[in-house]
N, C-alpha and C positions, 0 to 999 in steps of 0.2 A: 531364539527369543531371549530378551534382556531382562535377568532378575536384579532388582535393586534392593539392596542386603541391609543399607544402611542410610542415615537420613541423608536427603540431597535436595538442595532450593531448585522448586518447580520451575522458575520463572527468572530471567536473567534482567537486569535494569531496564531495559525497554521494551519489555513485557512479551519477550519471544519464550517460546518454550525448551528449557535447558535440559531438563531430565524426562528420557522418554524409556518405557519398560513396565514392568508389572512388578507386585511386592506383595507379600503375604501379611503386611502391618503397613500403616501409615508412616511411610519413609519418605513422602513428598512434603516439602514445605513449602505452604504456600503464603505468600508475603501480598495482602491485596493491592498495596501501594502500587505495587509494577504490573498489576493486571488494567485492562481496558474497562473502568468503572461503567462507563456509558454502555458497555456492550455484556456485562459479565453475568453470567445467568447461574442460579444456585438454588437447589432443592434438597430436602430431605422427604423420603418417601418411603411409607411403612406397609406392607401386605401380610394379611394374616388369614391365613385356612384353617378352618376349624369345623367340628361335626361332620367332615368328608364331603360338605355341599355348601357351605357357605365361605365368602371372601369379604373381607373388612380391607379397606384400600383408604391411608391417611395419607396428605401431602400438605406441605408447609415450604414454601420458595418464591420464587420472583424470577421473573425474566427481564432484567434490568428496568423497564416501563410499568410492568403492572405486576401485583402479587397474589398467589392464590394461597387459601385455606380450606381443605376439603375434605368431607370424608363420604363413604359410598361403601354400601354393604349390598352385596351380589348372595342371591338363592341361585347356585349353580342348576340345580334341578328343575325351577321353574323360568328362571331369567329374570323373576323380579328383580327391581334394583331401586335402593333409596338414599339418596343425595342429599347432602346439605355444605353449605360453604359460601366463600364469599369470593370475588374479583374485586380489586381496586389498584390506585394508583400507588406505586412504591414509596414509602417516606425513606429518606437516607437512614435514619435509625436503625431500621430493620434490615437494611443492608449489611452495615456496621456489624450487628450483633448475628448475623450468618456464621456460624464457627467453621475453621479453616483445618480442624482437625475434627474427627468423628469420634477419635478414642479416647481425649480429654473430657475430663467433665465438664458437664456446662449443662443450661438450661435455653432450649430456644422457642421464644412464646412468641402470641400476638394478641392483643388486645381490642376489642371494639365492643361499643355498646351492646351488641348483641351477640358476641361471638368471643370465647376464650380457648386457647390455644396452647399448650404447652408439650415440648418434648425436653424431658431430662435425662442425662445420660449422667451415670457414677461407674466406679469400678465393677460394681456386683449387678446392676440391673440397669435397662430403661424405662421408664414411665412415660406413657402417653396419654393425655387428658385432652379433651374437647369437649367444649360444653356450647349450644348454640341455638336463638331462637331466631331465625334469619327471615329475611324481609318477606317472605312468603308465609310466615309464619310454620314453618316447621322446625321442631323442636330435636334436640341431640344429647346425647350424653353418652360419653366414651371414656370410660377407665381401664388402661391396660397396665398388666407389669409383663415385661420381657427379660427372661433370666438366660441363661448358658451364657453369660457375658464373663469375658476374663481376656487378661492381656494375652494368655498363651493360644487362646482360640485364632487360628488362621481364617484369613479373608482372601478376596481375590481385589487386588487396588490396582490401578493402571493409568497411564497417561495415553491419551492417543493424540497425535498431530494431524494437522491439515494442510493443504497447499498452502497458504498464508501460515508464515512463521507464526504472526500472533494470535491465530486460531490455535486452541486446545484445549482438550478437557481433562479433568481429574474425576476417577470414579472410583467411589470405595462402595462394594455391595457386602454384606454379612448375612450369611442364612443359618438357619438353623437355631432362630430364638424359641425359647420354649413359653408360649404366652398363655398369661390368666387372667382375666378380668371380667368385662359389662360391657355391653352395646346396647343401645337403644337410639334410633330414627325414625322418628314418628311412631305407628304406633307397634312397631317392631322391634321386641327385645331379646336379648341372647344373654345366657352367660356361657364365656369361654373356658373353657378348661384344657390345658395342654394342648392349645394350638399350636401351629409353625407358623413362624413368621420371616420375614427377611427384610433388610434394610438396602435402598437406594439413595445412594448418596451423591449427589453431582456437583460441581464446581466448572464453570466452564466460560471461554469465549469461542463461538466457532460460528461457520455461516448460517443464514438465514433461514436459508432452504435446505433440509436435510433428512435424513430417515435411517430406522435402524430396525435389526431382529435383534429381541430378546427373549431368554426363555430362562425358569426360574423355577424350583420348588424344593421342597423337602420332606421327610420321611424317618420313619425309624428302619432300622435293619438287625435283627439279632441284638437289639435294646440299644443299640448305639446311632446316634445321629446321623443322617445322610440327606445332603442336596447336592443340587449343579447349579451353575450359571453357564449360560452360552450367550451368545452375540455376537454380529457382525454387521457390515455395510455402513459403519459410521467412522469416516475419517482413515486414516493409514494404520493399518493393525500389524506392519511389517516388524514393529520392535517386540510389538505381545499382542496376542488376543484377551478377551476375556473369557475364555473356556476354561472350566476345571470343575472338579466335583470335592464334596467334602464328606469326608467319612472318620467319624468320633474327634470332630473339631480338626483335623488335618485337612489342608487344600492339596487336591492332586490336579498339575497344570495339563491343559491338553492344548495341542495345536489347531488347526483349523476343524471344524463342523461342518458338516453339510448335511442339508434338509431337503429329501426330497418326499413325494405322496405318488402313493398308488392308490387310486379308488378314494375312499374317505378316509384312509389311514395315513398317517406323517411318520418319516422314517429319520432318526437323526443319528448319524455315526460320524465319528473322529476319522483321521486320517489313519490313525494307528491301532484302529478298532478297541479302543479302547474304553469307549461309551457307545453303547449300541441301546439305541431304543426304537420301541415302535410304540405310537400314540393314536386312542382312540377320542377322537375329537367329542366334547360335552356342551359346551357351550361356550359362542363367540359374543363375548364383551365386546362388541363396536360401539364406539365412540368417536364422535365429531364433534370441532368446535371451529366457529366462524364468527370471532369480533374483531372488528378493525383489521388490525395488521395480521393478528393472530390466527393460524389457522393450524388444524391438528384432526388426523383421522389414523385412527387405530385399531385394530383386528387384534384382540388379544384372545388367543385358543385355546379354552382350559380344556384337558382332556385326560384320559388315564392313560399314563405310563407304565412302561412294561421292559425290563430289559437285561441289562447288567453293565458293570464297569470293571475294570482291572488294575488294582493298584501297584504300586511301584516294585513290590517283590514278585510281581506276577500272578499274586490272589485273585482269582475269579468271584468277584461278589454279585450274585444275583439279586436282581432288586424287584419287591414283589409290587403289583398294581398299586399306583398312588396318584393323586391329582395334583397335576403343576400345570404351567401354562407355556407359550412362546406366541411371541405377537409379532407384528410389522407395524411399525409406525410411519407417517408421512406428516413432516412439519414445516412450518413456515413462521418461525417467533424469533 
C-alpha cells in the first residue's frame, strides 16, 4: 500500500488521476479546473448514533446535474424513519462553493424559501444546522455541535482509480466525533448528548454504474475513542484500501477485509487477523430511489459488533459490544 505523507496534486492538467494511495490527513490537492465539471460529483455526509438506538443522517451535495439536501432520523429499535429534504437542479454557484479540503475552515451552505442548511468547519468544532418546512409540510430543526476536532487527529483519506484514467474518487472519512445538540423532525424530538459521529466526504468522477460495500462505527474503549472504517468493491484498490481502525485518535491501517455470513451472523476479518468482529444484525435501513436516470438501492445493516483489534505494538484490544453498520449499495448516477 502507498502512503502519501506530503501534499500532492491530485490531477494532471488533462484531468487524469495523478496521485494514488492513502493518507492520514488531507494531503491530496484538488484543483477543480482540471476536473470534468460536467461529471464531477461531490457530497458531505454525516451520521450520528446516539442513545444506543437512534441514528441521524445529514447529506448536502450533488451528482453533477442534481443536488440533494436531506436529513433522516432512524429508530433502530422500531424501524421508524422520519425524513425531510429536497432534490433540485444544481446551480453553478453551489458547485463552486463545495470545498476541496475538509480540514480547512469553511462553511458549506444551501438556502431556499423553505430550507436552510449550514455545515460549518473550524479548527475546534463542526456545527451542523438544518431547518426546513418542505413541500409536504414536514418541519425539521437540527442544530449539532461536533467536537473532538484537531489537526493531529488521524483520518483515512484515499484516492481510488478506475479503468478510465479520467475516472477517480477522492474520499475522506473522519470518525469519533463527539456530538451534542438537538434534533426534531415532524413531531419527534431528541436532545443528543455525547453521541458518536462520522463524516464521509467524497469528490470524484466515476462510472455511471457502480457499487460498493462500506462499514463504519464508533464507541469508547477504556475511556478512549475507538472507531473503524472498512470498504471495498468501488474502483481499483491496489494502491490502498480504505480499511482502518482508530484508537485514541490514531489510525491503524489494514489490508483487505473479508465478509462472511453464517446463519444470521456476519463475520469481518482482515488478512492479518488484526480486525476480527462478529455482528448480530439489528435493522436493515433499506433505501431505494428511482428518479429519472438516478437509481440507487442500498441495504445498510446496523448490528451489534463484538470483537477485537490488534495495535501496531501487538497489544490485543477487546472491543465491548457496540452498534455500527455495514452496507452494500448499487448505484446508477
